[in-house]
C-alpha positions in Angstrom: 75.9 87.2 59.4 76.1 89.4 62.5 78.4 88.8 65.5 75.7 87.5 67.8 74.7 84.7 65.3 78.3 83.8 64.7 78.9 83.5 68.4 75.7 81.5 68.9 76.7 79.0 66.2 80.3 78.7 67.5 79.1 78.1 71.0 76.6 75.5 69.9 79.2 73.6 67.9 81.7 73.8 70.7 79.2 72.5 73.3 78.3 69.6 71.0 82.0 68.6 70.6 82.7 69.0 74.4 79.6 67.0 75.2 80.6 64.0 73.0 84.2 64.1 74.2 83.2 64.4 77.9 80.7 61.5 77.7 83.3 59.3 76.1 86.3 60.2 78.4 84.8 61.3 81.7 81.4 59.6 81.9 79.5 61.1 84.9 82.0 63.9 85.4 81.6 64.7 81.7 77.9 65.4 82.1 78.7 67.8 84.9 81.2 69.6 82.7 78.7 69.9 79.9 76.1 71.3 82.2 78.6 73.9 83.4 79.4 74.8 79.8 75.6 75.1 79.0 75.1 77.3 82.0 78.0 79.6 81.2 76.2 81.7 78.6 73.3 82.3 81.0 75.8 83.2 83.7 77.6 85.6 81.4 74.3 87.3 80.6 73.4 87.9 84.2 77.0 89.0 85.0 76.7 91.7 82.4 73.5 92.9 84.1 74.7 92.6 87.7 78.5 93.1 87.4 78.9 95.0 90.7 77.1 92.3 92.7 79.1 89.5 91.1 82.4 91.4 92.0 81.1 91.9 95.6 80.4 88.1 95.8 84.0 87.5 94.7 85.2 89.5 97.6 82.8 87.7 100.1 83.9 84.3 98.7 87.6 85.0 99.2 87.0 86.1 102.8 84.4 83.6 103.9 85.0 80.4 102.0 87.0 78.0 104.2 90.5 77.6 102.8 90.3 73.9 102.3 87.1 73.6 100.3 88.0 72.3 96.8 86.8 70.1 94.0 88.8 67.7 91.9 89.0 68.5 88.2 89.9 65.7 85.9 92.2 62.7 86.7 95.1 63.0 89.1 95.5 65.4 92.0 94.6 68.7 90.2 92.1 70.5 92.4 90.2 73.8 92.2 89.7 75.7 95.4 86.4 77.3 96.4 87.7 80.8 96.9 89.3 80.8 93.4 86.3 79.6 91.4 84.5 83.0 91.2 87.8 84.7 90.2 88.5 82.2 87.5 85.0 82.5 86.2 85.3 86.3 86.1 88.5 86.0 84.2 86.7 83.8 81.6 83.9 86.3 81.6 86.3 89.2 80.8 87.7 87.3 77.9 84.2 86.9 76.5 82.9 90.3 77.4 86.0 92.4 76.6 87.4 90.1 73.9 84.7 88.4 71.9 81.9 90.9 72.5 84.1 94.0 72.8 82.0 95.4 75.6 84.8 97.9 76.4 88.5 98.0 76.1 90.7 96.1 78.6 93.2 98.3 80.5 96.4 96.9 82.1 96.7 99.7 84.6 99.8 101.6 85.7 102.6 100.8 83.4 105.3 101.0 86.1 103.3 98.7 88.4 102.8 96.2 85.5 106.5 96.3 84.6 107.6 95.8 88.3 105.2 92.9 88.7 106.3 91.1 85.5 110.0 91.5 86.6 109.1 90.0 90.0 107.3 87.0 88.5 110.1 86.3 86.1 112.7 86.5 88.9 110.7 84.5 91.4 110.1 81.8 88.8 113.8 81.1 88.3 114.2 79.0 91.5 111.5 76.6 90.2 114.0 75.6 87.5 117.1 75.5 89.8 115.8 73.8 92.8 113.4 70.9 93.7 109.8 72.1 93.6 108.1 71.9 97.1 104.7 70.3 97.4 102.0 72.9 96.8 104.6 75.5 95.8 103.3 76.1 92.3 99.7 76.2 93.5 100.5 78.7 96.2 102.5 80.9 93.9 99.6 80.8 91.3 96.9 81.4 94.0 98.7 84.4 95.6 100.5 86.3 92.9 99.0 85.2 89.6 95.4 85.1 90.7 96.1 88.1 92.9 97.3 90.2 89.9 94.3 88.9 87.9 92.1 90.4 90.7 94.0 93.7 90.4 93.2 93.8 86.7 89.6 92.9 87.2 89.0 95.6 89.8 91.1 98.1 88.0 88.8 97.7 84.9 85.5 97.5 86.8 85.8 99.9 89.7 84.0 103.2 89.2 82.7 106.0 91.4 79.3 104.3 91.3 80.3 100.9 92.6 83.3 101.6 94.9 81.0 102.1 97.9 79.3 98.8 97.2 82.7 97.0 97.1 83.6 98.8 100.4 80.3 97.5 101.9 81.0 94.0 100.8 84.5 94.1 102.4 83.1 95.7 105.6 80.4 93.1 106.1 82.7 90.2 105.2 85.1 91.5 107.9 82.3 91.9 110.4 81.1 88.4 109.7 84.6 87.0 110.3 84.8 88.9 113.5 81.7 87.1 114.7 83.2 83.8 113.7 86.4 84.6 115.7 84.3 85.7 118.7 82.3 82.4 118.7 85.5 80.4 118.3 87.0 82.0 121.3 83.8 81.6 123.4 83.3 77.9 122.6 87.0 77.0 122.2 86.3 74.9 119.1 86.4 75.2 115.4 84.7 72.3 113.5 86.0 73.6 110.2 89.6 73.2 111.2 88.9 69.7 112.4 87.5 68.9 109.0 90.5 70.6 107.3 92.8 68.4 109.3 91.1 65.3 107.9 91.2 66.4 104.2 94.4 68.4 104.0 97.8 66.8 103.9 100.3 68.8 106.0 97.8 71.1 107.7 98.6 71.5 111.4 95.7 72.5 113.7 96.6 72.8 117.4 93.5 72.0 119.5 92.4 74.5 122.2 92.8 71.8 124.8 96.6 71.7 124.1 96.8 75.4 124.7 94.9 75.1 127.9 97.2 72.3 129.1 100.3 74.5 128.8 98.5 77.6 130.1 98.7 79.4 126.8 96.1 81.4 124.8 94.3 79.7 121.9 94.4 81.8 118.7 91.4 81.4 116.5 91.6 80.4 112.9 88.1 81.3 111.7 88.1 80.0 108.1 91.8 80.7 107.4 94.9 78.5 107.1 96.7 80.2 110.0 95.6 82.5 112.9 98.0 85.2 111.5 96.2 85.2 108.2 92.9 85.6 110.0 94.2 88.5 112.0 95.8 90.2 109.0 92.5 89.9 107.0 90.5 91.5 109.9 93.0 94.3 110.2 93.0 95.0 106.4 89.2 95.0 106.5 89.0 97.5 109.4 89.6 100.7 107.3 86.8 99.5 105.0 84.5 99.1 108.0 85.4 102.6 109.1 84.7 104.1 105.7 81.4 102.2 105.3 80.2 103.4 108.7 81.3 107.0 108.3 77.8 108.3 107.6 75.8 105.6 109.4 73.8 105.9 112.6 75.8 105.7 115.8 73.6 102.8 116.9 75.2 100.8 114.0 78.6 102.5 113.7 80.1 102.1 117.2 78.9 98.5 117.9 80.2 97.3 114.5 83.6 99.1 114.9 83.9 97.6 118.4 83.0 94.1 117.1 85.8 94.2 114.4 88.4 95.6 116.8 87.4 92.9 119.3 87.9 90.3 116.5 91.4 91.7 115.9 92.3 91.7 119.6 90.9 88.2 120.3 92.8 86.8 117.3 95.9 87.8 119.3 98.4 88.3 116.5 100.6 91.0 118.0 102.3 91.9 114.8 98.9 92.6 113.3 98.0 94.9 116.2 101.2 96.8 115.5 100.6 96.8 111.8 97.0 98.2 112.2 98.1 100.9 114.7 101.0 102.1 112.5 99.0 102.0 109.2 96.1 103.9 110.9 98.5 106.5 112.3 100.3 107.0 109.0 97.1 107.4 107.0 95.4 109.7 109.5 98.5 111.5 110.8 97.4 115.0 109.7 94.2 114.6 111.8 95.6 112.9 114.9 99.1 114.3 115.3 98.0 116.8 117.9 96.3 114.1 120.1 98.9 111.4 119.6 100.7 112.1 122.9 97.4 111.9 124.7 96.4 108.7 122.9 99.8 107.2 123.8 99.3 108.1 127.5 95.7 106.7 127.6 96.8 103.5 125.9 99.7 103.1 128.4 97.4 103.6 131.4 94.8 101.2 129.9 97.4 98.5 129.2 98.8 98.9 132.7 95.4 98.6 134.3 94.6 95.5 132.1 97.9 93.8 133.1 97.2 94.5 136.8 93.8 92.8 136.6 94.4 90.1 133.9 98.2 89.8 134.0 98.1 86.2 135.3 95.7 84.9 132.6 97.0 83.2 129.5 95.9 86.3 127.5 97.7 88.7 129.8 100.9 86.7 130.1 101.4 86.5 126.3 101.3 90.3 125.8 104.7 91.0 127.3 106.2 87.6 126.7 109.4 88.1 124.7 109.8 84.4 123.7 108.1 84.9 120.4 110.4 87.8 119.5 113.5 85.8 120.5 112.3 82.9 118.3 111.8 85.2 115.4 115.3 86.7 115.7 116.6 83.1 115.6 114.5 82.3 112.4 115.9 85.5 110.8 119.5 84.6 111.6 119.0 81.1 110.1 117.4 82.7 107.1 120.3 85.0 106.5 122.7 82.1 106.7 120.7 80.2 104.1 120.8 83.2 101.8 124.6 83.3 101.8 124.9 79.6 100.8 122.2 79.8 98.1 123.2 83.0 96.3 121.9 84.3 93.9 118.7 82.3 93.1 117.6 81.1 96.5 116.3 77.8 97.6 112.9 77.9 95.9 109.4 78.9 96.8 108.2 77.3 100.0 111.4 75.3 100.4 112.4 77.0 103.7 110.8 74.3 105.9 112.6 71.6 103.9 116.1 73.1 104.2 116.3 75.0 107.5 117.5 71.9 109.5 120.7 72.1 107.6 121.4 75.6 109.2 119.9 75.3 112.7 123.5 75.4 114.2 124.4 78.7 112.5 122.8 80.7 115.4 122.2 80.1 119.2 118.9 78.2 119.6 116.6 80.0 122.1 115.7 78.0 125.2 112.6 75.9 124.8 112.4 76.3 121.0 111.7 73.0 119.1 113.7 73.5 115.9 111.6 70.6 114.3 108.6 73.0 114.4 110.1 75.8 112.2 108.2 76.1 108.9 108.7 79.8 107.8 111.0 82.7 108.5 108.1 84.9 109.7 109.2 87.8 107.6 107.9 88.4 104.1 111.0 90.1 102.7 113.5 87.8 104.4 111.6 84.7 103.1 111.6 86.2 99.6 115.4 86.7 100.0 115.9 83.1 101.1 113.5 81.4 98.7 113.6 83.6 95.6 117.1 84.8 96.0 118.5 88.3 95.5 116.7 88.8 92.2 113.3 87.9 93.6 113.9 90.0 96.7 115.0 93.0 94.7 112.1 92.8 92.3 109.5 92.2 95.1 110.9 95.3 96.9 110.7 97.2 93.5 107.0 96.1 93.1 106.0 97.0 96.6 107.9 100.3 96.4 106.2 101.1 93.2 102.8 100.4 94.8 103.3 102.7 97.8 105.2 105.4 95.9 102.3 105.7 93.4 99.8 105.7 96.2 101.5 108.5 98.1 102.2 110.5 94.9 98.6 110.2 93.5 96.9 110.9 96.8 98.9 114.1 97.2 98.0 115.1 93.6 94.3 114.3 94.1 94.2 116.6 97.1 96.1 119.3 95.3 93.6 119.2 92.4 90.6 119.3 94.7 89.5 115.6 94.5 89.1 115.3 98.2 86.5 112.5 98.1 88.6 110.3 95.9 91.7 111.0 98.0 89.8 109.9 101.1 88.7 106.7 99.4 92.2 106.0 98.2 93.5 106.7 101.7 91.3 103.9 103.0 92.7 101.5 100.4 96.3 102.6 101.2 95.7 101.8 104.9 94.7 98.3 104.0 97.7 97.9 101.8 100.0 99.2 104.5 98.6 96.7 107.0 99.6 94.0 104.6 103.2 95.4 104.4 103.7 96.0 108.1 102.2 92.6 109.1 104.6 91.1 106.6 107.5 92.2 108.8 106.3 89.6 111.3 104.7 86.9 109.1 105.0 85.5 105.6 101.8 87.2 104.5 102.7 86.7 100.8 102.1 83.0 101.3 98.6 83.6 102.6 96.3 83.5 99.6 93.3 85.4 101.1 95.1 88.4 102.4 97.3 88.7 99.3 94.2 88.7 97.1 92.6 91.4 99.3 95.9 93.4 98.9 95.6 93.2 95.1 91.9 94.0 95.1 92.7 97.1 97.2 95.4 98.5 94.9 93.2 97.7 91.8 90.3 99.7 93.2 92.7 102.6 94.2 94.5 102.8 90.9 91.1 102.7 89.1 89.9 105.7 91.0 93.1 107.5 90.4 93.0 106.8 86.7 89.4 108.1 86.5 90.4 111.4 88.0 93.5 111.6 85.8 91.4 111.1 82.7 88.9 113.8 83.9 91.7 116.3 84.5 93.2 115.6 81.1 89.9 116.3 79.5 89.2 119.4 81.6 90.9 122.0 79.4 88.8 120.9 76.4 85.6 120.9 78.5 86.4 124.4 79.8 87.0 125.7 76.3 83.6 124.4 75.3 81.9 126.0 78.3 81.4 122.7 80.2 83.2 123.1 83.5 83.4 119.8 85.5 82.5 119.9 89.2 85.3 119.3 91.7 85.3 116.0 93.4 85.0 117.6 96.9 81.6 119.1 95.9 80.0 115.8 94.9 
């Protein structure tokens, strides 16, 4: 009996058992479960035929699905969030396609990166056993790092030279769509999605635009994200993909779309993200722009001065040079360091900062006007890791991030040295997105934001896949040259 017949019989028997058990235990919900199981083989078939499109839709769903959309699965409070459903489906698909059907071998990627990530997960998991577990902490950790690394493996195994431009286009158009949402939210000073989220999500805090107007402050748009900072970080991470997608497009499309995305980043008004995007763009394009950097700095200074002279008294203008936010952050960081010393070496536990900081509010001078009851995070990814995951979690997170950026820099230099300029350029785009995540993390707890963390893992998965493809070609090059088959350089493609 061949493999396909065996698989068919096994699937039929499994569906029959699930159908009977579901009808008995779950009634109506059981029927829905059975229908999903019956549709799975059909979905797998079409996924095999249109793999690239399905992966693109995963990217779009992560970016565009409102963070609070979810469905209950089974009894109790266990819920499945909309942005995670395509990823979980694709993980099941890979088990079927790579495991049962042996479509192609499954690769785990860079061994040093894998080792660093495993060490981080092990270290960061210790506080779950040594401290009370905060509400939603397990779900957040699974959504960000576990599903994030699953996305890294998915895109590492599926990214090729033929589909990387399609993935770039999906990220670019997702970013452009979100920029439109941000623009509309600023114009109409309303977000019906966040009002709905406030109704259905426990603990979600949405500050209405009217409250910002009442205190003369600027309303920061949420779009479809949990927090304005996450919205801004996602837009900034998407900007290099927009640039890459528009590189060869008509100026009639190129410049308006670039302006739209930049406008979205500006109107989101996350100043740490502005700085992160500027630094990441400069680092990744330094060889091309170093001669004009002084001129760019002068032009920027003149434009900023002119803007402040005209709009300095508006809520938007006042916030640009307002140091209050920085003073508050310095206070959070001092409190965080005090918490670290008292909870050495394992930390206070994932997402427990907001539950423990009141014990330490007197360890540093409180800035004038700051309501200490409204502190929820330390606003620094590395410091939060040090406080919540302890020294071990902090050290292994730094090791993981260091491995990512070291491998990026090393491989991009090697690609250029070996003549793979096109791949190096693509990886440079992906590096820029990853650097935005790191630099934004110095002013926000981006590792707690599920959408941007998933985009970070997708970016490094795509980059390491391209690097691996070139490394395999270079390893096979001597044999091909000996046989008379000389491969073309990447730059000539």
